[in-house]
N, C-alpha and C positions, 0 to 999 in steps of 0.2 A: 571495433577495430577496423581500420582502413584495409581494403583489399590491396595488398602491396605486391605489385609485379615489377616494379621499377626500383633500382637501387636508390635513386634520389628520394623516392617516397619513403623508403625504409629509413633513410637518414633523417627525414622530417619527423617520423614517428619517434625515433630515438632522441631527437632534439628536445621534444616536449617532455621527455622522461630523464633528462640529464641536467644537472645543475649547471648554470652558465658559468663561464670562467670569470674570475674577478678581474675588473679593469686594472690596468697597470698603475693607474693613478688613484686606486681605491685607498681611502683613509680609514684605518680601523676606528671604530666608534667606541671611545672609552666608556661612555655611559651604558652602551649595550653590553660590553664585556663585563662591566661591574654587575649589571643586573643578572646576567647569565650565571656568574659565580655565586651570587647570593640566592639564586633560585635554581640550584643544580638539580632538584628533584621535581621540577615542574613537568607536567605531562602535556600541557598546551602552551606553546610559545606563540603569542599573537603579536605580529608586526602590523600595526594598523596606523596608517597615515595617508594623507592625500597623495595624488600622483606626484612623482618627482622627488620623493624624499629618500630614495635609495633602499627601499624595502627588499627588492630582489637581490641587490648586492649584499645587503646585510644577511639575508637568508643564505646566500651562497657561502658567505664567510663562516656562518654557523655550521653549515653542512661540511665544509672543508675541515673545520676544527674537530667535529665529531668523527669524521672519516680518519683523521690522523691518530685518534686514540682508539681505533679499532671498531667503531660503530658501523653498522650497515646503514646506508643512506638511500632512501627512495625519494625521487623528485618528480613532481607532476606540475607542469605549467598549464594552467587551465585557460580555456577560451570560452567565448560566449556560447559556442555550440555544446559545451560540456554541462550545461544546465539541463541535463537529461540523464536519467539513471543509467541507461545502457552505455552511452558515451563516457560518462564519468567512471563507471566501474571498469570498463575496458582499459582506460588509461591507468587506473589505480592498480588493477591486477598486473598489467605489464610492468609497471614501476616496481611493485613488490617482488615480482618474479626476477627482475633484473638485480635487485638488491639481495634477495634471499631465494635462490633458485628452488622451485617447487611450491612456493607459497602462492596460493590462488588457483592451482590447477582445478580443484573441485569447484571453486566459485565460477571459473570460466565455463565449466560444464553446465552448471545451473543457468548461467547467463545465456548460453548458446541454445538451450532447449526449452526455455520458458517462453510462452506466448506473450506474456507481459513480464517486465523485469521484476522479479521478487526481491525487492531492495533488502528487506530484513534477512532473507535467506542467504543472499550473497555475502552480507556483512557477517552473519553468523559463521559461514564457511571460512571467511578470512580470519576471523577471531580464532576458530579452531586450529587453523594452520599456524597462526602466530604463537598460540599457546604451546606448540610443540617445538618451538625454536628458542634457543638460549641466547642468541646474539642480541645485544642492544640494537635498537632500530630507531632512526630518525626518519619520519615521513614528512616531507615538505609539500604543502599545497599552496602554490603561488597564485595570486589573483583570485582568491576565493570569493570576492565580492561578485564575481560573474556567475556564481551558483546561488540560486534562490529557492530551489526545490526543497520544500520543508521536510520531506521524507529523507532526502539525502543528508541534510544538516542534522536531522535527528539521529541518523545512523552514525554520523561522526561523533556525536555526544556519546553514543554507545561504545564506539571504538575507544574513546578517551577513558571511559569508565572501566571497560573490561579487558583491554589489551594487557599483555603480560608485563611484568616488571622489566624496566629497561627501555620501554617504548616511550617515544615522545612525538607529538604532532606539532609541527611548526607551520604557521599560517601567515601568508601575506595578503592583506586586504585593504582596500581604500575605505571601507566602512566596517563598523562592528558587525560581525556575522551573527546570525540568529542561532547561536549556540548557548548552552547553559552557563554563560560566563559567570553569573553570580554564584552558582554552585561551585564551580571550579575555583573561583576566587576565594570563597569561604573555606574551602578545603585545602588551600595553599598549593593548588595544582596548576595555577595560571600565572604565567609571566607575561606582562603587557609592555610592549615596546611601542611608543608612539612618536609623534612629531618631535617632542622635546628631546628624546634620547637620540633621534636620528639627525636632527639638524646640526649644521656646523656652527661652532662658535667663531668669533672673529679671528682668533689665532689660526684655527684650522682652515678658515676661509683663505687667509693669507698664504698658508702652506700649500693649499690646493692650487692656488693661482701660480705660485712660484714653480710648482711641478710642471705647469703648462708654459713656463717661460714668461710669466707676467709678474713684474715687480711694481706694485702700485704705491703711490705716495699715500700718506695717511688720510688726507681729505677724500681722495678717490675711493680708497678702501672703505672708509666710513660711509660714503654715499652708497656704494654697492651693497654693503652689508645691511644698511638701513632699509634698502628696498627688497633685498632677497631674504633677510632674516635667517640666513643659514640654510635656505632651501637649496638642496643639492643641485637640482636641475637649473634653478634660477642662477646659481653661481656659475655653472658650466656655460649656460647660454650667455651670460654676461662676459665670460672670458672669451668666448668665440667672437662676440661683438667687439670687444676692446682690442683684440688682435688686429682686426681689419679697420677699426674706426676708433682710435684712441680718444677722440674728443667726445665719444658717446657718453662718457661719465656725466657730462653736464646735462644731457637729455634725460639720463636715468634719474637724476636727482629731482626732475620735475614730475615724474610719474608718481601717482598716489600710492600709498602703502599697501593697498589691497593686493594680496598675493596673486589672485587670478589676473588682475590687471597687469601686474608686473610680468607674469608669465606670457600673457598674450602679446604684450609689447615686445618682450625679448624674442619670442619665437618669430613674430612677424619681422622684426628688425634683422635678426640673424639670417632668416630666409632671404630677405630682399638684398642682403649684401652679397649673395652668391651670384655667379654668372647666370644669365638667362637660361643657357643650355642645361646647367646643373639643376636649376629650379624645375625645369620640365621633367628631368630624369627623376627627381625626388617625388614629384607629384604622381608620376606613373607608378613608381615602386611602392608608394605609400598605400595604394589600393589593397595590396595583399597583406594578410596578417602575418604570413611567413613568405620569404622570398629566397629562391636559389639562383645560381648563375643562369641556368637555362630559362627559368621563369622570368628573370630580369630581361633576358633577350626578347622573350615573347611580349613583354609589356612595353619595352622601350624601342624595339626595332633595331637594337644594336647587336653586335656579335661578340662583345667583350664583357658579357654580364658578370662573370666571376671576378675579373680584374676590377670592374667597376665597383662591386660590393666591397672588395678589399680596400680600394682607395677611399671609399666613403667611411669605412671603419677607421682608417688611419686619420682621416680628417676629424674624427670624433663627432660626427653628425648623428649621434644617437642611434647608430646601427649596431646591434649587438649580435655576436655569433651565438648560434643555438647548439652547435656541436663542435667537438674538437677538430673534426675534419674541415670545418668552416664551409660546409655545403649549404647550410641554411642559416639565414639571418632574420632578424625582425627589428623594426624601429621601436624605440622606446614609446610606450603607449601615448604619452603626452604629445610627442612629435608626430606620431602616426595620426592621431585625432586632428591635429592641426592641419596636416597635409590633406586629409580627406575633406575636411570642412572647406579648405581653401579651393580645392579642385571643384567641389560641388557648387560653390559660390561662383567660380569663374567660368566653368564649362561643364554643366551637368551631363550633357550628352557624351562628352569624352569620358566622364566617370563611369557611365553605364557601359560604354564600349570597352573600357579597360577591365571592368568586372566580367564582361562577356569573354574577353581574351583569356583572363585568368581561369574562368570556368572551363573553357576548351582545353587549356593546358592541363588542368587537374584531371579532366576526363580522360585525356590521352595518356596520362600517367597513372590511371586506375586509382585515383583518390576521390571516390565518388561523393563523400559527404562534403568535402571542401568545394568540389565542383558544383554541387547543388546550392551551397550557401552563396557562392559567387553568382550563380544564375538568378537567385532571388534578388541579389543586389543589382544585377544587370536589368532587372524588371523585364526579363524575356520569358513570358509564361510558356511558350512553345518549347523552348529548350529545357526549361525547368521541368515540365511535364514529362518530356522524353527521358531525362536523367532519372527522375523518381521512378518511372516505369521500368527503366533498365535494371535498377538495383532493388526494386521494391520487395520482391519475395525474400531476398536475402535480409533486408531490414526487418521484415515480419518474423523471419526465423530467429533473428537476433533480439526480438522483443522490442523493436524500435518503432512501434506503430505511432507513438506520439510524434515522432519526427515527421512521419508521412502526413499526419493531420496538420501539423504546423505549416508544412510546405504547401499542402493542398489548398490552403486558404488563399494563396497567391496565384492560383490558376483559375481563370474564368471557366464557368461550367461548360461552355460550348467547346472548349479545348479539352477539358478533363474527361469528357465522355468518350474520347477516342483512345484513352489510355487505360488498360485493364487495372493496374494497381490503384489508380486514383478512383476508379469506379468502386473497387473493393473498399477503399477508405470511406467513400460516400455511403456505402451499404452499412458499414459499421455505425456510422453517424446516425443514419436513419433508424437502425435497429435500436440504438440507445434512446431514440425518441419514440420507440414503440410503434413505428410505422412499418409493420411487417409486409403488407401488400406492396408498398413502394420498394422495399428492400428486395423482395423476391422478384418483382418485375425487372428491376435493374440487373439482378444477377442473371435472370433468364435471357435478357437481351445480350448480356455480355457473353454468356455461354454459347449462344447461337453464333456469335462472331468467332469464338474459339473452336467451334466444332471441327472434329477430325473424322477420318474414316472410322466406321463403327468397329472394325476389328483392331484398330490401332490403340495403343495406350493413351490415356489422358495426358495432356501436357501439363506442365507445372502450374500454369495460370488456371487452367480448368480445374485441377485438383484443389487448388487454394479456394476457388470460387465454390466448389461443391462442399468443401469443409465448412466454409462460412454459412452456406445455405443449410447444412445439417445442424450447425450450432443454432442458427436462427429458428429452425423448426423445433429444436429441443427447448429453446427459450419460450416458444409459444404453444407448446404441448401438441405440436403436429407430429406425432410419433410415426405415423405411416410414411410421411414424406422423409423423415429422418432415416428410417430403415431402408427405404428405396434408394436413397443416396449412398448409404453404407454398403448395400449389396453391390452397387455399381463399382465401388472402389474395391470391394472384397474380391470381385471377379478378376481384378488385375493386380492382386497383391504382390508386392515385391518389385514392382516396376516404377515406383514413385519415391518421393521423399519419405523416409521412414517416420519422421516426426508427424507429418500430416496423416499418414496411413494409421499410425497408432492412435492418434486423436480421433479419427473416424471410427475405429473399432471400439474405442471406449464409449463414444456417443451411442453406437449401436447397442452395446451391452447394457448401457443405462436405459435405453428405450425398451429393451426386452424386459428389464426388471419392472418397469412401470406397466408393461403389458402383461405381467404375470407369466412370463415364459422363461423360467430359470435355466432350462437346458440350453436354449439358444444364447442366453446371456453368458453362460459359462464357456460356451464354444468360442464366442468372440473374445472373451477375456483371455483364453488360452492362446488364440492367434496374436493378440496384442502383446502378450508376454514374450512370444517367440520373436515378433518383429522388434520389440523394444531392446533386444540384445544389441542392436546396431546403434543404440543411443546411450548416452551416459548421464542424461539429466534426471532430476528427481521429481519434477513437476508431474510428469505422466505416471511415475511410480505412485504418487499420492492419489491421482485420480483413479488409477486401477484399483488401489486399496479401497477407495471410497465406494466404488461399485460393488466390490465383494462384500463389504460391510453391509451395504443396503440389501444385498441378497439375503443375508442372514436375518436382518431386521424384518424383512417382509415375511420370512418364514416363521417369525416369532421366536427366533433363537437369539435372544438378547445377550445371553452370556457369551456365546461365541462371537457375536458382533463386538462386545466389549473387549474380548481377548484380542481380536484382530486389530481393534483400534489401539490397544496398548502396544502392540508390535509396531503399528504405524507411528505412534508417538515416539518410540525409541529409535526407529530405523530411518524415518524420513523427515518428521517434523523439525528436528534440530536444524535442518538445512533452511528452514523458513522461519521468519520472525513470528512472534505471537499474533501480531496484527498485520501480517502479510496478506495482500489481496488474494494471493493464490490459496490461502487457507480458509476462504469464506465457506465453501461447501463442506470442508472438513469440520469446521466449527459447528455448522448446522447439524451434521450427522452426529457429532459428539453430543450435542444438546438433545437430539432425539433419543439417544441411548440413556443419557442422564435423566430425561423426563420419564421414560418407562420405569427406571429404577427409583423414581421419586427423589432424586438428588437435585433439589430445586434451587440450591443456594446461589449459584452463579449463572443459572440458565438465562435469566433476563438480560444481564449485562452482555453475555456472549452472543445471544441471539440478536439483540438490537444492533450490535456491531455488524454481525454477519449479514443480516437482512438488508442493511444499508450499504453493503459492499458487493460490487458486481465483478466477478472474475470473467475471464473469457468464456469458460464453460459454466453457464449459470442456468440450469434447467428450472423452469417455473415449478415443476413438481416438487423439487427439494425446497425451494423457497416457500411454497405454499405449506408444505409440511412444517417448516420452521415457524411460520406465522400461526398455524393451528396449535403447535406445541406452546408457543408463547401465550396465546389466549388461554389454553388449558392451565398453564402454570399460574397465570393471574387468578384463574378460577379456583385452583387448589389453595392459593394463598388468600382466598376470600377478598379478592379485589375485582368485583364484577364490572365496574366502570371501565377499568383498563382492559379487561377481557373483551368487553363489548366493543371497545375501540379497535382492538386487534382484528376482531371478526369483521367489522365494517371495512377496514382496510383490505382484508382478504377478499371480501365480496366485490369491492371496487376493482381490485387487481384482476379478479376472474372475469368480471363484466367487461373491463377494458380490453382484455385479450380473448374474450369469448371462450374461456376455458371453464366450461360450466360444471365440471366435476368438482372443482374447488369452490365454486359458488354453492353447490349443494352441500359440501362438507361444512362450510361456514354457517349455512342456514340450519343444518342439523345440530351443530354445536350450540347455536343460539337457542334453539327450541329446548335442548337438554338443560341449558341454564335456566330458562323460564320455568321448566317443570320442577326444578329444585328450589325455587323461591318459596318463601313462607306465605305469600299472598294467596287469598282465597280464590281469586279468579285466574290463577296461573294456568290451569288446564284449558280454560276457554281461550286465553290469549295464545297459548301454544298451538291450539287447533286452528285458530285464525291465521297464525304465521305459517302453519303447514299448508293450509288450503290456498294461500296466496302464491304458492310456487307451482309452476307448470312442470311437474315432474316428468311426465311422458315426453314432453317436447325436449327437455334437457337430456333425458336418457337417450333420445334418438341419435345424439351425436356419438354415442359410445357402444353401438350395437355389436361391433366386431370384437370388443374386449371380452375375454372369458368371464370376468365378473364385472358387470356394468356398474361403475362406481356410483352413478346417480341412483340406480335402483337399490344398491346396497344402503346408501344413506336414507333413502325413502323407507325401505323396509325396517331398518334399525329405529328410525324415528317413530314409525307406526307402532312398533313393539312398545316403546317407552310411553307413547300416548295411551295405548290400550291398558298398560299396567297402571298408569295414573288414573284411568277411569275405573279400575278394578276389574277389567275384562281379561283375566289371566289365562283362561282357556284359549281365547282368540290370540293372545300374545304367544302362547306355545305353538299354535298352528303357524303363525307367521315366522317364528324361529325355525321350525322344521323346514319351511319353504326356503328361507334364506340360507340355511346351512347347506342345502342341496346344491347351491350355486358355488360353494367354496371348493377349491382344488385340494387334492391330497398333497401333502408335503409342502403346502403353501398356505398363506392366509392364516398363520398361526395365531396372531393377535385377534383377528376377527372371530375365529372359532372359539377362543377363550372367552371373548365378550358374550357371545351367544350362549355359551354354557352357563355363564354367571347369571345372565338374565333369565335363563330357563330355571336355574335353581331358585331364583326369587319367585317365579310364577308357581313352581311346585310347592314352595313353602306357604304361599298365600292361599293355595287351593287345599291345603291340609295334608299334602303328601310329604310329611316331615322327613321320613327316612330317605326318600328319594332325593329330596332337596339337600339334605345333609351330605349324602354320598356324592352328589354332583358338585357341591361346594368344596368338599375336601379334595376331590380330584382337580378342581380349578386351582386350589391352593398349592397342591403338590407340583402341578405344572408351573405355576407362577414362582414358587420358591426355587425351583430348579433353574429358572431363567432370570430370577431377580426382578420380576415384573410386579410393580406395586401400584402405580398411578391408575391403571385400568380399573382397579377395585374402587378407588376413591372417587373416580369420575361418576360412578353410578349412584352415589349419594347415600343418604341416611339409611335407606332400606337395607343396603348391603352392610352398612356399619352395624345395624341391629342384629343381622344374621351372624356376623362375625363375633359380636359380643356374646350371643347365645352359645355359639360353638366353642368359644375360648375355654370355658370351664369344663366342657364335656369331652373335648378332644384329648385323646391319649397319646397320639404320636408327638414326641417332643419337638421334632423339626417343624411340624405343622403348627403346633401350639406356639412355638417361639416366633414363627413367621406372622401368625395372627396378632400376637402382642406387639410386634414391631410395626405392623400396619396400623393398628389402633393408636399407637403412640404418635404417629405422624399425621393422623387424620386432622383435617382443617379445624382450627379452634381448640384442639386438644391441649396443646402446650399453653395457650393463653388461659384456658380454664384452670389448668393445674396451677399456673402462676398466680392467678387471681384468688384461688382457694387458699394458697399459702399466704398471700398478702392480707386476705380478709382476717386471718388469725393474728397477723403481726402488726398491721398498720392500724394505729389507734384512731379514734374519731377526731382527736385534736390534730393528729398528724395529717389526716385527710383535709381538715380545714386549712392548715398551713399550706399544703401543696396547692390547694385550690386558689387561695389568695395569691400565692406566688405566680400561678399560671395567669392571673389577671394583671400581672405586671407590677404588683406592689413590692416595695423594698422591705427589708427586714424591719426597719423602724415602723413603716406603715402597717405591716402585719401585726406587730406588737401592739400598736394603738388600737387596731380593729378588734383584737382578741383580748386586750387588757393583759398582755404578757410583757415581761421584761425582755430587753434585747437579747440577753444571754440565753433566755429560755427559748426564744425563737430559733437561735442558732443551734441550740441543743436538739430541738425537734427536727430541724433540717438535716443535721448530722445523722440522726436515726433514720430519717427518710432515705438518705443516700445509701445507708447500709442495707436497708431492706429492699430497695429497688435495684441494688447493685449498680449504682452509677457514681459519678465523681463530682458532679456539679449541679447547680440549679437547672440549667437548660436541659441537661440529660434527664433529670428527675421529672421535669414537666412533660417532656416528650414520652418518657416511659409511662407516666401516670395516664397520659392521654391514650396511649396504645391499650392500656388495661381498663379503660373506661372508668378510671377512678375520679375523673373530674365531672362526671354527670351529676 
């Protein structure tokens, strides 16, 4: 939304959200009206035709008809600057609120507090508001061809699909928009209006000219119509030309039939018939996409700007009023493009100067986005940098970082380094390229320029820089730096922008979780909750919930984490789309919970999306946990190659960022996989892999952490190696040493894993009762929290212990939990299916499916096996039944999964 402090600016904003008035000479389009009547239930009305066919006027006529029968009408005139989620939604929300007061209030809150525009969340909020309104609504989006953002267009499809009954979307576009047109067409929800419906026939062309006072003879009319082919703007241009130059019909007849050529000829000819003074005025005014009387004075140097605009409108020189008060006008797009091209060709320096003047005018009238756009076109990087810097923090708060990036490209580095917001934009870019030293150096240099007295509060720019610095530290696992910055802001809490303060507190709480300091984490979460009362957005709500859920996960309280996530899903997630960038961390955390519970069905799909999606707050710790869970999921699904690929990516990520605790985790998981292979040399290879790591050197980076994560992985891996060698007493000693490092009321999953490994060692040493008692205690804890994957990770030795315990265990809850675990053990379902198939699939049926897998047709199978064609089909039918599939392709795939083709 523009910052509007001037009445003229307010009028401009309204003009873009108001349907234009129909021209007095507007001719109703019979084909359009007939199509509207025959498609009264269409939800998408697409007016698609080249420039000059009267799409906007036709849309305005439809809007007026709907308004007369009691429909609410929301109108948005789009510009090139609206190919940006924030700008687009600001206009859309304002238009909907004007048509249906109250619609979009919550969406505006989301838009105002999200660091990046959560496109899906905003749309879901608008859909929720619309579902509560009974009034029929027509939403008009004119000039949609100017919007190319795929995510925005996808959300429009969602709006068409899910909006309540009585809703219709009318679109004006020069090109087919990237919407699901085939789907809407097949469902009968699309009405397409194109050039054929919008063009004038010869009789309508005659009537249109007569309304303008032109009565042409038949030859002249035929010549004009042959060249314009009913093209509305072409007819109008021709009428202007013939009023001043009746003999021009002869010249027109010599122009080729190409519509573009006709248009260029007519525009040029009409323009050149005007007095030289008027030509200069039009060239100056054509620079601005919207023009008011005062802006006209600034561009032309005149004092009669408003009267001038009204006179041009009366002359029908393609100047269209944008509001009923006639404070704002715009030229028809085709004429505006002609004027700008003409001025650029004739006097490019004057074109730049006029853009500069427009930028100054918009700046003085507090319309910063338009001011910046004209500064770009003026090719004045100094002015552009100053304008971006002046409103940059506001743009960041509104989630318009992408606008800053776009404008930043037009500012030379030597100028940009003098402006704080442009430096911050550069830092984000460097961070995305994983160049942390450069990013931090730039921030430190900038902070030194912004330094204030020590006792004074941080200024807004410094706080924004510190927030970015903290986010970068979190991304790179530099937790000490992150917390130092958080403490600096915490000391001045309440003196800054609430959004940035809450973001900093959340970052601090997350860092404390990673450092195993839950009390400190909860203290910062409480402060963030208090400070968040000054905000209405839901993005930070979600991040607060994420940190609280992680707290419970780290304690091993998976059930409580699942309960909190269920509340988050009901309370906050509906405001965000399923694939909203803002939900990346939430999706990873949901997958971490699902993995612990061994609900593996959709983990891979969710994690692959989330790990490839970077939100503003994207701590490497959570992403690394997600990668580790994905590798373990592949492992539990008996897909070792995919698991190994994930671990390799995790090691590369860790090495690139020098976050060695994640490198150690990946190596430890790699060794665990090797130890569970059937190969005879697995222990030797695992030991070689273990010896290749400089554990002490890696651990030196984490001496200040209560539980050194590298030493934990080293100790856990050493336990597994000792058990693989049969050194169970040494393994128990290692377990005791490692357990002493765990904190009370924390490290719940780690403690459970050590107890499970201890039970295995006791069992192998012959202490059966002690092993059984410890295993039962592990099972009771795991059943209470819903933890399953941890048992499966430790492999066949644990499976054998569970199988032995199953028949002897008398507690029904524990026995049921054991049976559930064994039922989901890797390979279990396939073995059961194979056993059933071995009884039901005959040898002949095996032969048939094997030949089918080789690509043979039914006839070829019959010849190979000396069977009649009908017999082959009968065998295939039986195979489909037994494999529970529908066709040959599915049968072959299923047989291959069950190793029936070997």
